[in-house]
C-alpha positions in Angstrom: -15.5 5.6 8.6 -12.9 5.4 5.9 -10.2 2.7 5.9 -6.6 2.4 4.8 -5.3 1.0 1.6 -2.2 -1.1 2.3 0.4 -2.1 -0.2 1.5 -5.7 0.4 4.7 -7.3 -1.0 4.8 -10.9 -2.2 6.3 -12.0 1.1 3.3 -10.4 3.0 5.2 -7.4 4.3 3.2 -4.1 4.2 5.3 -1.5 2.3 2.9 1.4 2.2 -0.4 2.8 3.3 -2.8 5.6 2.3 -6.2 6.7 3.6 -9.1 5.5 1.5 -10.4 9.2 1.4 -7.4 10.2 -0.7 -7.6 7.3 -3.2 -11.2 6.1 -3.3 -12.8 2.6 -3.0 -11.2 0.9 -6.0 -8.2 -1.4 -5.9 -7.0 -0.2 -9.3 -6.9 3.4 -8.0 -4.9 2.4 -4.9 -2.4 0.6 -7.1 -2.1 3.7 -9.3 -1.5 5.9 -6.2 1.6 3.8 -5.3 2.7 2.9 -8.9 1.8 5.5 -11.5 3.2 3.7 -14.6 0.9 1.0 -16.2 3.9 -1.2 -17.2 5.2 -1.1 -13.6 1.8 -2.0 -12.2 1.5 -5.0 -14.5 5.0 -6.1 -13.5 4.1 -5.8 -9.8 0.9 -7.7 -10.2 2.8 -10.5 -11.9 5.3 -10.5 -9.0 2.5 -10.8 -6.5 2.1 -7.3 -5.1 -1.4 -6.6 -3.7 -3.4 -3.7 -2.4 -6.1 -4.3 0.3 -8.6 -2.0 2.0 -8.5 -2.5 5.7 -10.2 -1.0 8.8 -8.2 1.0 11.4 -8.0 -2.0 13.7 -6.8 -4.3 11.0 -4.3 -1.7 9.9 -2.9 -1.7 13.5 -2.6 -5.5 13.4 -1.3 -6.0 9.9 0.5 -2.9 8.8 1.9 -0.9 11.7 4.8 -3.2 12.6 5.9 -3.5 9.0 5.8 0.2 8.4 7.8 0.8 11.5 10.4 -1.8 10.4 9.6 -4.1 13.3 8.1 -7.0 11.5 9.6 -10.4 10.9 9.3 -10.4 7.1 12.5 -11.1 5.2 11.8 -8.3 2.6 12.5 -8.6 -1.1 15.2 -5.9 -1.3 13.2 -3.6 -3.4 13.4 0.2 -2.8 10.1 1.8 -2.0 9.6 5.3 -3.2 7.6 8.1 -1.4 4.3 8.9 -3.1 3.2 12.5 -3.2 -0.4 12.8 -2.1 -2.7 15.5 -3.7 -3.5 18.5 -1.5 -7.0 18.2 0.0 -9.1 21.3 0.3 -10.5 21.9 3.8 
């Protein structure tokens, strides 16, 4: 069963999620999905942004509250952009 890639801010708050099936198994590909420009990815890595592959149950524990805006993280005041996912043929 495929998992979820989660995008984690330096303060530990999850700011995004995408299914592994769309992105693949590599951390670098997950980061590219959220942040297309190389320079921006380097800056984010230096700031402490991370991407982790988690199971469905771990996603519920770690990501759901953050993504619904119900976590206790302070946030870093950075705008998060929507990411267009590629169409998947059935």
